N, C-alpha and C positions, 0 to 999 in steps of 0.2 A: 508371404508366399509359402506354399507347401514345399517340403523337401524335394518332392518330384512335382513340379508345377503342372497345373491343369492347362489345357489349351487357352482357356479364358484368361488365366493369370499371365501366361506368356504374351498374349496379345495386349493386355493392359500394361505390362511392364515395358514392352516395346514402344507402345504409344507414349508412355511417360518419358522414356529416354529420348525419343524423337522430339517431343515437345520441348524438353529442357535444352536440347542442342539447338533447335531452330529458334526458340523464343527466349532463351536465357534463364528459364525457370518455370515452375508450375504455380507458384503462389501469386495471388492477386494482392500486390503490395500498395495499391492506391490508398492514400490517406483519406480519411473522412474530411470533407470540406469544413473549414473553420474560419473564424474572423477574430482578429486581435482586437480586444476591447479595452485593454489597459496594459501599461508596461512601466518598468522602473529598473533600478539596478538589479540585475539578475532576477527579474520578475517579468514574465509575460503571461497574461491571462487571456485565454481563448474561449470563444463560444462556438460550439459545433452547430452548424446550420441544420435546421430541420430537413428531413427528407420530404420529397414530394408527396402530397396527399396525407401527411401525418402532422397533426397539430400538436404543438407543445402544450402540455398541461401539467399542473402539479408543481411541487417545490423543486428547486434546482439541485443538481448533484455537481459538486466540485471535486475533481480528481487531482490528488496531490502526488506529484512524482518525487522519487527520492533523489538525492544528490548523485551525480555520476551516471545515472541511468537515463536514457532518452525517453521522451514521451511515447515512444513506440510500445512501451510496456502496456499501455492502455489501448493502443490502436495497432496491434501487431500485424494483422492482415485481414482482408475481408473474410468473414466467416468465423474468425477467431479474434474479434475485436470487441472489447467491453464497450468502447465508445459507440461502435455501430449498433450494438445491442440496445444501449440506452436510448440512442437517437431514434431508432426504429420503433421503440416502445413509446415515443412521444414525450420522453423526459427532457426537460431543459438541461443540457449537459455542457459543463465547462471544465477547463483544465488549466492548472498553473504549472509552468515549467520555467527553467532558469537560464536558457541560452548557453552560449559557450563561455566557460570559465577561463580567465587568462591570468597572467602574472599580476596584473594591476588589482585583481580581486583578492590577493593573498591575505589582506588584513581583515577580511570579513569573517565573523564568527557565527556560531549557532544562533546568537541573538538576532542576527540579521533576518533569518528565516522566521523565528518565533515572534519577533517584535514587529516586523515590517512586511515581509513577503506574503506569508499566509494570511495574516489579518487583513491586509489590504485587498488580497484576492477575494476573501470572503465578503467584505463590504461591497466590492465592485460587483460580484456575482449577484448578491441580494438586490442591489439597486437595479441592475440590468434585468432581473427577473421580476421587477415590480414590487420590491420590498418583501419578498417571501423569504422565510428562513432557509438556510442552506444545509444540505446533507454532505458532510465532509468525508471523503473516501481516500485514505492514504495507503500506499503499498510500501513495504519494507521500511527504509528510513523515513519515507514520506509519512508513514503511519506514526512513527515516533514523534516527528515534528507536529503532526496533527494532535496527538495526545497532549504535548506540552502546551500548544496553543489553547486547546479546549480547557485545560486546567488553569491557565493564566488569564484568559480573556473572557470573562463572563458578560462583557458588553456586546460581544459579537452575536449576530443573528444566526445561531446554529440550531438546526432541528435534530440532528443526530450525528454520530461519529462512527465510522467503520475503519478498522485497521486490518490490513491483509499481510500476513507473513512478517510481522514486526517483532523481533526478538527483544524482550525486555531483560531477561536474566541471561547474561552472556556466559555465565558458568555452565549453562546447559547447552551450549553450542559446541559440538564435538570438534569442529575445526579450530576453535579458539581456546577452549578450556585447557588443553595440555600445555600450551605455551604461555598462559597468563602468568604463572609464577616467574618465568624467565623474564617476561616483560617488566614486571615490577622490580626485579633486581637491578635494572639499569637506572632507576630513579630519574627517568626523563632524559637520559643522556645516551640512549641506545641508537643503533643504526637507523631505525625508522624515523626517530625524531630528527636526526641530522639530515636525512634525505629530504623530508618534506619542508624543513626550514630552508635548506639550500635551494630547492627548486621552487619555493613559494607555493607548494601544494603537491598533490599527487597527479602526475600527468596522465593523459588518456591511455597510453600504452600499458602503464602499470595497472590502471583500473581494469582494463580489458583482460590483462593476464590474471588478475586476482579473481574476476568473475569466472573465467574459464577454468582456473585451478579448482574452484569450489565445486565444479561439476566435471572433474577430471575423468571419472569413470565413464560418463556419457560420451565424452570426447573420444576416449580410447575405443569404445565399442561402436562409435558412429558408423564406420565403414561397413561393419557387419549388419548393423541395423538398416542401413540404406539398401544393402544387397537383399536382405530378407523381406523388404517392403517395397520392392520396385514396382509392384502392381497396385500399391495403395497411394493414390494421388494426394489425398488429404494429408496423409502422414508425411510424405515428401515435401509438400507445400509448407507444413508446419516447421520442418527442419530448416528450410530456406529462410523463413521469417525469423526464426530464432538466431540464425547465423547473422542476418542483417542487424538484429537487435544488438548482438555482441559487438559488432563492428562499429557501432555508433555510440559507444560509451563516452562520457564526458569527464573532464578533470575535476578534482576536488580543490577548493580554495585552501590555502595552507593553514590559516588559523582555525577554520572550521574542522579540518581533518585533525589538527592537533587536539582540539577540545574533545572530539569524538573518540580519538585514540586513547587519550589519557583518562577521561572521565567515564566513557561508555565501555570501551574494551578493557582497559587495564583496571579501572576503578569499579566497574560494574555498578555505576551510580544508580541506575533505574531499578535495580533488583529490589531496593527498599521503597521504591515509588517516588523518590525525590531526586532532583538534579539542579545544580546551580547553573543559572542562565543570566548573564549580565551581573547585576548587583543584587540578585534575589534568588531564593530557592523555590522552585516550582514543585508542588506536591500533586501527584496524580489523583489523590483522594479528593481534590477540589473539583474534579470533573462532575458536572451535574447532568449533562445531556445523556440520553441513552447511547450505549456503546455496543457495537457488534464486532467480535473478534474472530478472524479466520486463521486457521493453521493448516498447512499442507501435510498430508500423511507421509510424504517422502521428501520433505524439504530439508536439505542438508545445511543451508545457510541460516534458516530460522526454524529449527526443529520444534516439534509440538510442545515439549516441556518449556522451552525458552519463550514461546509465545503465550502459552497458557498462564505463565507466571504473572501476567498483568491482571488477570481476573480478580484475585483477592485484594489487589491494590485499589480497585475502583469502588471504594466504599461509599462515595457520594453520588454515584451515578443513579439515575432513575431506574434503569434496567441494564443489565449486562448479559449478552448472549454470546456463547462460545460455540463455534462450529468447526468441525474437522472435515476437510474436503480433500479430494484426490489431487495429487500433483506435487511437483517440486516448487522451488521458489518462484519461478516465472509461470510454470504450468498451472498452479493453483489460481492464478489471476487470469490468465488468457490462454490456457491450454485447451485441447479439444474437449476434455471432460468438464471444463469450467462452464460450458454452455448450459449444462443441466444441473449444476451443483452451486458453485459460487454465485453465478449470475442470478439464478433462481432465488437463492436465499437473500441476496441483496435486494432484488425486486420486492420480496415480501417485507423486508425490513423498512425500506423507504416508504412503501405503502402504509405500513403500520404507524409510522411517525410523521406522516405528512398531514397538512391541513390544519396544523395548530398555529396559534398566533405567534408572530415573530418575536424574538427576544428583544429586550430593551436596547436602545441605542444611546444610553447615557454615556458620559465621559468614561474612558477606559479605567477599569479598576484593576490595578496590578497587585500581585502578592508582594508584600514587603517584609516577609519573615526573615529573621536573621539567618546568616549562612549556616547550613547544616542543621537548622532547626526545622522540624516538621510543621507544615501549615496546619492551622486550626481546622479540625474536622467538623463537619456539620453534625448536629445532634442526631441521634439514632432514629428519632421519630420524624425527621424532616420529610422523608419521602412519603410517609403515610399521609401527610397533610396536602400533598400535591395532587391535583386532580388529574387522573389518568385518562388518556383517550379511550374512546369507546372500544376500539379494537383490542387494546391492552386489557381492559376490564373483561372482555369476553374470553381472552386467552387465559385469564387466571382461573377460570372454571375448569380447565383441563386438569386431569389427574396428574400426579407426579410422574407417572410412568410415560406420559406423552410429552412432557416438557423437553424441548430441544430436538424433537424428532418430527419428521414429516414423511409419511409413507409414500407420498406421491413423487418424491424425488428419486432420481435414478441411483443416487449414491446414498446409502444409509448413513444417518447422522447419529448413530447410537452413542458416539463419544461426545456429543454436543450437549451443552447445558444452557438453559435460559434462566437467569438468576434475577428475579424481580426483587427490588429493594423494598423491604417492609419496615 
């Protein structure tokens, strides 16, 4: 609204206030219809039902939620739902989420998600979609899990991998970097360790508080933002949807949180591209499928340098593309600007890497490298012998100045890079 509102703005603001009072809000929070197709311990795999008069075609997309965050991250509200966008575009769309974490799950570690939850979800989705390869899309910690799975499980039918707002180098996260030296002084005997061991994990209220604290500035300025946007129905609806998202956080299992806290936050294990999972070391250089990496330009939880750090680690990938998009940690995925930026780029990426033969389904081949030892990297000429899809071959003809940019997008991607492996 203007400092001195126009008559039209006054009428719009009055209408928004009246609608909120009478109907409890402005946002259309109806979830997209879905069907449970597989489940297990902290594993629920859903298929989103096609919309009327739109036929599902192409390879399936599997959305991977992070721990603690609800699946609302992908289906925030009508009009700002990545799920709705994919389904309306005719893409077979699936999601894996984890249900409610309880004290009985306290002994589950990261390997539960890397060895069982995500691999089982990928196989289920591929079978449900007629044996087609799967495009894996993970947000935040879901992206970290997806990276580890893609590096560890070459037997899975994966077409491509997309990670959205996944910080690999924790040293470059301003919220964490200043306290990391203090965390390491405790040698695993600090207050955080005692709390999660005593409680069997991190309960929902603490998870909610942490996410809110990470965006404290927005919380403090929210009343002023609401007042100055009373005439903007879409803006107010988005605030309502984000509030609902924050109110539905989920607890962390104790052992998983302990591993992430000590290895990922304190040890910054993935900064060098390797992380111990179970009885082996997983090396991100072993990822062979194409990888698309998104970073939000105002993301305080996973800032651009922390996300971009993964790019030089993906030396075995067929192609790596890095994109800078507008928005914070949640906004880059499902904010109002994501409609014409993140989602458009994801559509282009899935189209580019669809239609190829599914990966082999031989017995699982796990990395058995000794602890702390880097996995054996593929020869430098490996990618050159791989037959590239027609669309990729056409893209290579573009000049260096056009790589990673698309003038038709609403948000310029001058900071993006498309790195073909030669």
